[in-house]
C-alpha positions as CSV (number, residue, x, y, z in Angstrom):
1,M,47.7,10.3,15.1
2,E,45.1,11.4,17.6
3,K,45.0,9.8,21.0
4,L,41.3,9.0,21.7
5,H,39.9,7.5,24.9
6,I,36.4,6.5,25.9
7,R,35.3,6.4,29.5
8,T,32.3,7.0,31.8
9,A,31.9,10.2,33.8
10,T,32.7,11.3,37.3
11,M,31.6,14.4,39.2
12,A,35.0,16.0,38.4
13,D,33.6,16.2,34.8
14,L,30.7,18.5,35.8
15,A,32.1,21.8,34.6
16,A,33.3,20.4,31.2
17,L,30.0,18.6,30.5
18,T,28.0,21.7,31.3
19,A,30.2,23.9,29.1
20,I,30.0,21.4,26.1
21,E,26.3,21.1,26.5
22,A,26.0,25.0,26.4
23,E,27.9,25.0,23.1
24,C,25.9,22.3,21.5
25,F,22.3,23.2,22.4
26,P,20.3,26.5,22.6
27,A,19.8,27.7,26.1
28,A,16.1,26.5,26.3
29,E,17.1,23.0,25.4
30,A,20.5,22.6,27.2
31,A,20.8,20.8,30.5
32,K,22.0,23.1,33.3
33,E,24.8,22.4,35.8
34,E,22.3,21.3,38.4
35,D,20.8,18.8,36.0
36,F,24.2,17.3,35.3
37,R,25.1,17.3,39.0
38,S,22.0,15.2,39.9
39,R,22.5,12.9,36.9
40,L,26.2,12.3,37.8
41,A,25.3,11.6,41.4
42,V,22.9,8.9,40.4
43,Y,24.1,7.4,37.1
44,P,27.6,8.5,36.1
45,D,28.1,5.2,34.2
46,H,25.4,6.3,31.8
47,F,27.6,9.1,30.5
48,W,29.9,8.0,27.7
49,L,32.8,10.5,27.2
50,L,35.3,10.7,24.3
51,E,38.5,12.4,25.2
52,R,41.0,13.6,22.6
53,E,44.5,14.2,24.0
54,G,43.0,14.2,27.5
55,E,40.2,16.7,26.7
56,I,36.5,15.8,26.6
57,V,35.3,16.6,23.1
58,S,32.1,14.6,22.9
59,F,29.6,12.8,25.2
60,V,26.3,10.9,25.2
61,N,24.2,10.6,28.3
62,G,20.8,9.3,29.5
63,L,19.1,7.1,32.1
64,A,17.7,3.6,32.1
65,T,14.1,2.9,32.8
66,D,11.3,0.4,32.3
67,E,9.2,3.1,30.7
68,A,9.2,2.7,26.9
69,E,8.8,6.5,26.1
70,L,11.2,9.3,26.9
71,R,9.3,11.8,28.9
72,D,10.4,15.4,29.5
73,E,10.4,14.8,33.3
74,M,13.3,12.4,32.9
75,Y,15.7,15.2,31.9
76,E,15.2,16.8,35.3
77,N,14.5,13.9,37.7
78,A,17.5,11.7,38.1
79,A,15.6,9.5,40.6
80,L,13.6,8.1,37.6
81,H,16.8,6.1,36.7
82,D,16.4,2.3,37.2
83,P,19.8,0.5,36.8
84,D,17.9,-2.6,35.7
85,G,15.5,-0.7,33.4
86,A,14.5,-2.3,30.1
87,W,15.2,0.8,28.0
88,Q,18.3,3.1,27.7
89,M,17.3,6.7,27.1
90,I,19.6,9.1,25.3
91,F,19.1,12.7,26.4
92,G,21.9,14.3,24.5
93,V,24.6,13.6,21.9
94,N,27.2,16.4,22.2
95,T,30.3,17.1,20.3
96,L,32.2,20.4,20.4
97,P,31.5,22.3,17.2
98,A,35.2,22.4,16.3
99,C,35.4,18.6,16.6
100,R,32.4,17.6,14.6
101,R,32.4,15.4,11.4
102,R,35.1,13.1,12.8
103,G,32.9,10.2,13.9
104,Y,33.2,11.0,17.6
105,A,29.4,11.1,18.2
106,G,28.9,7.9,16.2
107,T,31.5,6.1,18.2
108,L,29.8,7.1,21.4
109,I,26.3,6.2,20.1
110,R,27.6,2.7,19.2
111,R,29.2,2.4,22.7
112,C,25.9,3.3,24.3
113,I,24.1,0.8,22.2
114,E,26.7,-1.9,23.0
115,S,26.4,-1.1,26.7
116,A,22.6,-1.4,26.5
117,R,22.9,-4.8,24.8
118,E,25.4,-6.1,27.3
119,K,23.0,-5.1,30.1
120,G,20.1,-7.0,28.5
121,R,18.0,-4.0,27.8
122,R,15.2,-4.1,25.2
123,G,16.7,-1.2,23.2
124,V,17.6,2.5,23.1
125,V,15.3,5.5,22.8
126,L,16.0,9.1,22.0
127,T,14.3,12.2,20.6
128,C,15.7,14.4,17.9
129,K,14.8,17.2,15.5
130,A,13.6,16.5,12.0
131,E,17.0,17.2,10.4
132,K,18.7,14.5,12.5
133,L,16.3,11.7,11.7
134,H,18.5,10.4,8.9
135,Y,21.6,10.5,11.1
136,Y,20.1,8.2,13.8
137,E,18.6,5.9,11.2
138,K,22.2,5.0,10.2
139,F,22.5,3.3,13.7
140,G,19.3,1.4,13.3
141,F,16.9,3.8,15.0
142,V,13.4,3.9,13.6
143,S,11.2,7.1,13.8
144,E,8.0,6.7,15.6
145,G,6.8,10.2,14.6
146,V,6.4,13.3,16.5
147,S,7.1,12.9,20.2
148,D,4.9,14.3,23.0
149,S,7.9,16.2,24.2
150,T,7.7,20.0,24.5
151,H,11.3,20.3,25.8
152,G,12.7,23.6,24.8
153,G,9.6,24.6,22.9
154,V,10.5,22.7,19.7
155,T,9.2,19.7,17.8
156,W,10.9,16.4,18.6
157,Y,10.7,13.0,16.9
158,A,10.8,9.8,18.9
159,M,13.4,7.3,17.7
160,R,13.8,3.8,18.9
161,L,16.3,1.0,18.4
162,T,14.8,-2.3,19.5
163,F,17.1,-5.3,20.0
């Protein structure tokens, strides 16, 4: 039986998170090491990591804000994080390709949602590509149509889970 553990991040996770992100997203969309460094310096407790046998295999991350819409600037500006913000944003849901289809990402999405509820937030917001709409709907997210995001030069859909 696999030994799984969920925890929040520390700066010591920087290299692993950067490597996983690079495996999960095209270069134009992937966060860079400096992005993760600034995020980890400001909101490490908004990174939910799943370890299997001591190795990080999946993670979810994002900031909290009073803004209701996820803006592209949020990906690069960790100072926009508000620990008491009304909305939890999700920037990325990452699972190593060899570890997919085991429920790891879903486990972390549910943990992120649970954390947002516990903190009294209004809900959770993310953007995704069209082919992932159905996946996020399983968690209660509702599509709000095409997002204003131009991140990575692709079309994103805004998804919201309101408590």
